[in-house]
Structures are given as structure tokens and as C-alpha cells.
N, C-alpha and C positions, 0 to 999 in steps of 0.2 A: 095719630099718625101725622097730622099736619105739622105739629111742633117738631117731630122727629125729621120730617121731610125738610122743613125750613133749616133746622140745625145742620142736617147733612149737606145741604147746598152751601152754606157758609163755610163749614169745616172742609168741604171738598175744595173750595176755592183757595182756602188758606193752605191746605196740605199740598196742593199741586201748583200753587202760585199762578192761578189763572183768573181772568176776568169773569168767565162764566164757568159754571159747574161742568165737570166732565162726567157724564152719565156712564155707568158701568164700571166705575173705579171704586175700590173698597176704601172705606174710611173707618178708622178705629172708633169703636163704640164708646170707649172711655173718653176720647177726645170730644165726641159729640156731647157726652154728659157734662164734661168740664165747661164746654161752651154754653150749654143750657143753664148752667148754674154758676155763672161768673161772679155774681154777688154772693157774699157770705150769707145774707139772709135767705136768698133763694136756695142755697145748699141746705140750710136748716129746714126750710119749708118742703123741699123735695130731696130728701136724702137718697143716697145711692140705692138703698134697699127698695124704695118705691120705683126707681128706674128699672131695677132688675125685675121686679114684679111685673111692671108694665111690658117689658120686653118679653117676658115669659108668656103673657097673655097674647101678645102679637104673634109670637112664634107658633102658638097653637092654632092661630087663624089660618085656614087653608088658602084664603084669598088675600094675599099680602099685596094689594094694589091700592093706589090712591091717585085719583085724577089723571089716569093714563100713565102711571109709573108703577113698576113692580119692585118690591122690596125683597132682598135676599140677605140672610145672615151668613157670615163666614165663621167657621169653627176653628178654634185655636189648636195649634200643635203644642204650644207651650201654655199650659193652663194658668201659669202665674201671670200671664199678660191678658187673661180673658176675664169675662164677666160670667159668673155662674148664675144660670137661671133655672128655675124649677117649674115644671109644668104641673097641671092639675092632678096628674097621677103620681107626682113625687119624683119624677125622673129629672136628674140634673144634667144640663147641657152647658158647655163652656163655649161661649161665642165671643169673638173678638172684633168683628167688623160688620159694617152694613154696606151693601152695594145697592144702589138704586138704578134700575134700567128704565129707559124711556120705551114704553110699549109702542109697537108699530101696527 
């Protein structure tokens, strides 16, 4: 979750062109993956299938929070722009974004 949190912050700033992350704004999961795997060797060591698997594990976790922040996945209307994740029961979900909220 820490790596996903850090990548979200960076991609959030890039997406919204701000100095600080804007909490509560959706960021595309594929852009987070691309940021996490900028180097070709990293893409080889951490292929998209691993990312999808880990997102599936996270999605099944009922408590999606980390250090005072809550994670929420956004579901895609257009599945061609989404990442397919499979839960432990074999159910496929298509998620497209991650939104992180600051808990109060």
C-alpha cells in the first residue's frame, strides 16, 4: 500500500498540475502502474499481471486505509480503459482509478 500511496501522490500532482496532492481526486490506475515501472527492467520485474493480482488482493481487504488515508477504487464504464482484477472467488472486476481520501 505504501508504494501505491506514494505513486498516487506523484501521479496526482502530475495529473492536476499542482505542487501538492489533491486528496479525493481520482487518478487512473494504469498511469500509476506506468509511473511505478518507468524503467524497462522494472516492467520486466513487475509485469502488469503482478500489479493486477496485488490490486485484487487489496480490493478484497475490507479496511483499505493506510496512515490516516482511505483508498477507494473506481469502476470503469468503458472496460477497454480498465484493469481487470480477479478476486479469490474468481469474480472479475474492472477498475480504472484510485482515489485516496484523507481521513478526518
